[in-house]
N, C-alpha and C positions, 0 to 999 in steps of 0.2 A: 343535511342536503337541502331541506326546505328553506332554512335561513340563508344558505349560500345562494340559492336561486333568487330569493327576494333581494338580498344585498347586491348581487350582481346587476339585477334589473335596475335598482335604484342608482347605483354608481354609473351605469351606462347612460341613464336618462339625464343625470346631473352633468356628466361630461359632454353629452350632446348639446344640452342647453347652454353650457358655458362656451363651447366652440361656436354655436350658432350666434350667440350675442356678440362675441368677439369678432367673428367673421363679418357679421352685419355692420358693426360699427366701422370696421376697417374699409369695407367696400363702400359704405356711404361716404366716408371722407375721401376715398381714392377716386370715386367716380363722379363726385359733385361737379367738378369742372368739365370733365369729359361729357357729362350729360347735357350741359348747356350748349357745348359746341355741337353735339350731335343733333340737338333739337332743330337747329336751322337746316342741317342736311336732311333730316327726316321729313321736315315740312316740304322741302323741295321735292324729295322723292315721292311723297304722298300726292303732291300736286301733279307730278308727272304721271303717276299711276292713275289718278282720277281722270285726267285728260285722256290717257291712252285707253282706259276701259270704256269711256263714253264714245271715244272715236271708233273703237272696234264695234260697239253697238250700232252706231250710225252707219258703218260701212256695210252691214249685213241686213239692215232693216230699212224699208222704204219710208218709214215715219218714226216719230218718237213715241208712238203709242206703246205702253207697257214698260217704259224706261223707269217708272217710279220705283220698282223693286230694286233695280240696280243702283239707283241713286241712294235709296235708303240703306242698302248693304254697304255701299262705299262710305256713307256718313257714319255708320256704326263702327266699321273697321278702322277708320282713320280718325274719328273724333272731330271731324270738320263739318261745318255747315255748308251744304252744297245746294245750289239752286241752278236750274236750267231754264232758260227762257228763249222765246223766239227772237228774231231780229227786232221785232216791235216791242220786246220786253214783256210780252204776255207769258205768264209762268207755264212751263211744261212739266216740271217736277220741282218740288220745293216751293216755299212761299215767301222767302225772306232774302231777296237779292241785295247784294251790296251796291255801293254807288258805282263802282267801276268793275266791268267784267274782267275775270282773270284770263280768259282766252275765248276764242271762237272755235267751236267744235264743228269742223267741216271736213269730212273725209276726202273731199276733192280739193282742199286747200289746207294741208297740214301745217301747223305752226312749227317751223324748224327749230325754234328755241326750246320747245318741249320735246320734240322728236328729231334730234340731230341726224339720225340715220335715214330720214325720208329722202326719196329721190328728188332730182331736180324738177320733176313735174309736180311735186307736192301732193300726189295722189296716194292715199293710203292703199298699200298692196292688198289689204283684206277686202277692198271694194272690187269685187269681180263681176257682179251683175250678170249680164248674159253669157259671160265666159265660164260660169260654174258648170262643171260637167255632171250630166245625169249618171245614175248608178250603173247603168249598162256600160257606158263608156269607161267609167272608173274601173269596173271589174275587168274589162278587156285590157285596158292599159296596165293595170296592176299585174295581171298574168304575164303580159309581154315584158314588163319591167323585170319580173323575177327571172324570166328566161335570159334576158340580156345580161343581168347581173351575174347569173350563174356562168355564163360564157366568159364575161370579162374577168371574173375572179379566177376562172380556170386558166386564163392566159397571163394575167398580171398580178394575181394575189392581192388585188385592191379593188376598191369601188364600193359604193353604197347607193341606195335608192333614196332620192330626195323628192320633195313634192312642191309644186308651185302653189300659190295661194288659192287657185281655183280647183285644186285637187289633182292636177295633171302630174303624174310621176315621171321622173327621168333618172338616168344612171349617171352619177358623178364619179369620174375616174381620173387618176393622174396621167393616164395615157388615152387621150381622146381618140386616137386612131383605132384603139381596140373597140371603142363603142361602135364605130361605123362598121367594122368587120364583123361585129356580133349582132348587127341588125338594129343598132341604136338609132339610126336615122329615121327608121319607121316609127320609133317611139317618140322622137322629137316632133314629128309631123303633127299639124293641127288636126284635131278631131272635127267631125261634122259640126258639132255645137260651136267649137272655137272658130271654125272657118266661117260659119254663118255670121258670127259676131264680128270677125275681122273684115268680112266683105262689107258689112254695114259701116264699120269704122273707115274702111278705105273710101267709101262713097262720100262720107262727110269730110274726110281729109282732102280728097281730090277737089271737092267743091271749094274748100277754103283756099287751096293752092291755085285753083283756076282764077279766083278773084285777085290773087297776087301775081298772076301771069307766070306761074311756075308749073313745070311738068308734073304729072301725077307720080305718086310713089306707092309702094306696097309695104304694108305694115305686117310684121310677123307676130307669132304668139308671145314673144318677149317684148313687143312694142318697139322694136328697132325697125328701121325702115330703109328701103333702098329705092333708087329711081328706076324708071323704065321708059322706053321710047316705043312708039307705035310705028309700024306693026312688028318691029324686030323683037324676037323672043328673048334676046340676051339683055339683061338689065344694064342700064347706063347710069353712071354716078351723077347725082345732082350736083350742080356747081357748089363749091365749098361756101361761097358767100351767101348761099340760100339756106344753109343748114339751120340757122336760127329761125327762119321763117317756117321751114318744114316742121321743126320741133314744136313751134308754137301752134301750128295747125293740128299736129298729132295730139298735143296736150289738150287743146280746145275740143277736138273731136272726142277724145276719151271722156272728158268731163260731160260733154253733151250726151254721150252714149250711156254713161253711168248714172246720170242725174235721176232718172226714174227709179233706180234701184237702191238709192241711199237716202238717209234722212236729210232734210234740209238743214242748212247751217243754223247753229244755235249758240247763244251766249252762255258761257259758264261762269258762275260766281262761286268762289270758294273763300270762306272766311273761317277764322278761328273761333271757337266757342268763347263766351264771356270769360274774361280772365278770372281765375280763382284766386282766393287769398293765399298769399305766400308769406313765408317768414324766413328770415336769414338764419343761417346756422354757422356757428364757429365753435372752436374748442375752448371757449371761455370757461371759467370755474363754474358758472351757473349751468351751462350746457353739459359740462362733465358730470355734475351732480345729477342732472336729469338722466343722463345715460346710465349712470351707476344705479339710480333708483329703478329705472325700467329693467335693467339687467337683474337686479335683486328680485323684483316682482316676478319676472319670467322664471328665475330659478326657484322661487317659492312655489309657484304654480306647478312647475315641473315635478318638484318633490311631492307635493300633495297628490297630484294626479298619479304619479308612479306608485305611491303607497296604496291608494285606493285600488288601482288596477292590479297591483301585485298581490294584494290580499285576496282580491276576487279570483285571481288566477291560481293562487296557491291553495285555497280552500278545497276546490274539487280535486286537485292533485293529491292533497293529503288524504281525502276520503278514498281515492282510488288506491293509494298505498295501503291504507288500513284494510280495505276489502281484499286486496291481493294477498296480504299476509294471512287473513282469515281463510282464504281459499287454499293457501299453501298448508295451513294447519288442518285441513280436512273439512272445513265448513263449505259444503257445496251450495249452500243457499246464499252465499255472500253476494250482495248487490249494492250498487250506488245509486243515489238519486240523480236523475238527469233533468236539467233545466236548460232552456235555450237551444240554439242551433249552431253554436260556434264549434271550433275544433275540439275544445275540451269536452263539450257535450257529446260530440260524435265519438270521442275516445271513451267516455263513460258508457255510451250505448253499446259500443263494440265490446267493452269489458263485460257488460251484462249478458250480451249474446254468447260470449265465450263461456261465461260461468254457467249459463243455462244449458249450453251444449255439453259442457263437461259433466254437469249433474245428470243430464239425460243419458250420456254414454256410460256413466258410472252405474246408473240403475240398470241399463241394458247388460253391462258386464256381469253384475251380480245376478241378474235374472238368468243369464245364459249359463253361468257356472252352476247355479241351482238346477236348471233344466238338464244340463249335461249329466250332473250327478244323479238326478232322478231317473233319466233314461238308462243310464248304465247300471243303476242299483238293481233293478228288477232281474235282468238276465244274469247278472253276476250272482245274485242271491239264489236264483233257480239252480245255476250250475253248482254253487257251493252246497245247496241242500241235497241235490242228487249225489254229489260226491261223498258228502258226509254219511248219507244213508247207505251208500255202497260200502264205505269203510266200516260202518257199524253193523253191516250184514243185514240191514233192513230192506235193501233193494238188490235184486239179482243183477249181475253183470251180463246183460243180454243185449240183443239188437235194439230193443225198445229203449234201453237206457242210452245206448250210443246215439240213436236217432234223436232222442230228446236233447242230449247234450250238444249234438251237432246243430240242431235247430236254434238253441240259445246262442251258440257260438256264431252262427250265420247272422243272427239278429245283431249281435255285438259288432260283427264285421260290417254290416250294413250301416249301422249308426256311425262307426268310425269313418267309413268311406264317404258318407254324406258330410260329415264334419270336415273331412279333407277337401272335398269339392268346395265347400263354403269358404274354407280358409284360403284356398288358391284364388277364388273369385275376389275375396277381400283384398288380397295382396296384388291383384292384377296380373297373376301368373297363370291364369287358367289357359291352357294351350288348346287351340282349336285347329284342327286339320280340315280346312275348308275345301270343298269340291262341289261340283254340280250334284244336287240331290233332287230326285223326283218325289214330291210329297205323296203321290199315289202309292209308290213302292213302300215308303215308310209306314203309311197308314195300313197297308195290307199286312206288313209284318206285325204291327201292333195288334191287329185284329186276330191274327193266328195265335200270337203269344197269350192273349187274354181270353180266347174263346172258351177254354176249359173252365177257367175261373168264373166267367160270366154264366156259363151253363150250370155250374155248381151252385151259384147263389140265386139262380132263377131270374137273371137279368138279360134282356135282349140287347146285343151289341150291334149297332148299325154303323157302317163306314161307307162314305162315298167321297170321291175326290175328283176335281177337275184336273186338267193337265197343267200343273204349276211346278216350276222348277225354282229352286233357291240355291244360293252359294252358301253352304254351311258345312259344319262338321256332322256327318251323317250319324255318328254314334251319339253325339249330344242331342241332335234333333229327336232321335229315337228315345233317348232318356227323358226329354221334355214331355213327349206325347205319352210315354209309358207312365210317368208320374201322374199326369192329368187323368188318364183313363183309369189307372189303378185307384186314384182318389175318388173318381166318380163311381166306380163299382163298389167301393167300400161304403159309400154313403147312399146307395140306392137299394131299396128293399126289393123283395121278390115280386116279380111281375112288372118291374120298372124297365125303363129303356135308357140306354146310354148311346148318344149319337155323336159321331166324329165326322166333321165336314171340313174339306179344304177347298178354297177357291181363291181367285185373284181379284183384287180391288186396286186398280191403277198400278202403281209401282210396288205394291205390297202383296205378299201371300198371307192369307188369313186362314187360320185353323181354329175351329170352334169345337169344344168338347162340352156337350150339354147332357144333363141327366135329369131324371124326374124324382130325385131323392129327397132327403130331408130339408135341404136348403140351408141358408146361413142367415142369421138375424142381421138386420140393417146396421145396427151399431157395431157388429163384429166385422163387417166387410173391410174397413181400413186395416185390420190386423191379420187378414187372411195370409199374407205373404211373410209374416214375421216368423222367426225361427222358434220352434217348439210350441207354436200356438195350435190349439185344436178347438174345434167347435164344441166337443164334449168336455164339459167342465171337469168331469171325473178323470180325464187324462187316461182313459182306457186305451191301451195300445192296440188291442184287437180291433177296436172301432175307429181309432183315430190315427194309427200309424205312429211314426217317430216324431212327427211335427216338423220335419225338415224338408219334405218333398216339395212343397210349394215355394219355399225360400230358394231351393236349388233351381226350380223352374224359372223364377224371376231372374236370378243371377245369370243363368245360361242364356235366356232370351236377350237380356241386356248386353251380354258379351257378343251376341250376334248382331247388335245394332237394332234390335226389335223392342216391342213392348208387349205386356201381358196385362189383362184386366179381367174382372169378374163381375157378373150381374147375378143376383140371387134373391130369393124370397123364401121365408120359412114355409115348409110344406109344399113348395112348388118346384123345387129343384134349383140347380145352379148352371150357369154357362160361363166357361172360361174361354177367353178369346186371346190368341196370340197372333202378333203381326210381325212378319219377317220380310226384309227386302228381297225382291225377286231377282232372278239372274240378270235381267236386262232386256 
């Protein structure tokens, strides 16, 4: 399998190299002529782009200050030498002007050869100057446009919102009449900003027309005009022979109005970089030999690189395979060396984590089997001894014998029940019948249940609780607190105190079970909730219980969505704290 992977990698790399060389050669021969033809078209497109970008800059800036960055970016992206100078040829951007300028950049007199779509007035539509709408008017018009569009689409199933260069939105529809019926006329009306600029333009145009002995006109937001007579409110058409004169005045007025808002006219010089050395290419025998040599070199490098990379890839995979087989044979200590941060290294790290986890769980399994056998051996041995003594006539068959056997049987039943609870928790099948539970009632029941035992061992049991409700299984909550209190009484000497407190902290109900008993060593605290663990190394059941109570407490608390922890010190007692979500 390892050789198969290596061989496949090598074959694929060689095949890719051959295909790449062949495709490159074919494309080079196929596109040589096309590339020459495209070069001229690309140069023209680049010239147009350069001119249009600079024209757009001039249309929205009152000066050429700061244009250097745009010129540098255009030079980098097109590979052309670009210089911008004033009409007096003083450099604005760039320092190497050609003899003849390529174009004049003037947003008020666009070069129709480079921008065929420019209007008859040759004014760049991006030059809006005083017609640019402030944000407040834009917001109002945008909202109105949305309303009109909604209405138009509801009637005609068509229409879209378009925007004029100054930001003024309008609704374009195949049915203009629907625009008017939906309030589109109000949207088309000039805003205060536009009207102020149009009034200024009207004054300049009317002065021009007056010098030509022509009647005044009114220019609208689209820079179309119509005549008017005084004082009649109904517009009158200007004589047709005066159209050219009126258009000239409107164009002149617009240029005069926009001049302070655009950059002054500048000369644009665009030149190709110094010609680089070129060489001819044909399919002669010599060139074919060169192509074959380059192809062979590429193929050789591909094979060498593939061999090196393949061996580097296969080596850790082989180590992983050997380690996996060792793990399968029972060697739980099998690990692989991990170097680097690539995918194979992450795979090795994941294998090591899996191996370590499996080793840990195997140790836990062995330990648990040993602990279960140990826990069951003692009561079974006692029952066997009593029964054998009875059978041999050494022990009388009386109530004391029955009570002793019953006590050992109950102990066995308790251990089996605990193991059953843990098994259900591990399998995620622990059933909880949740309902509203008052912790004060639970703590009162626990106090009554343990009062006799506390009195017998000489320990004072104190219980106090605030009004805290939780949504939980009341039986399981009682079991949790019973285990903690029983554990505290078991490890508290005569004259000691066990305190059970319930309170609320934010969204959590907190129950603390504190004792003044023997305490737990600091190094043992992480193992407190492990199964079959006891603080007493002798594993005396009378002092330490079955070793399952705290493990059950942890699983039950976690099943309720809570947490449990412990703080303890040798000779000073222990405090177990559990937190459960409150009712809400």
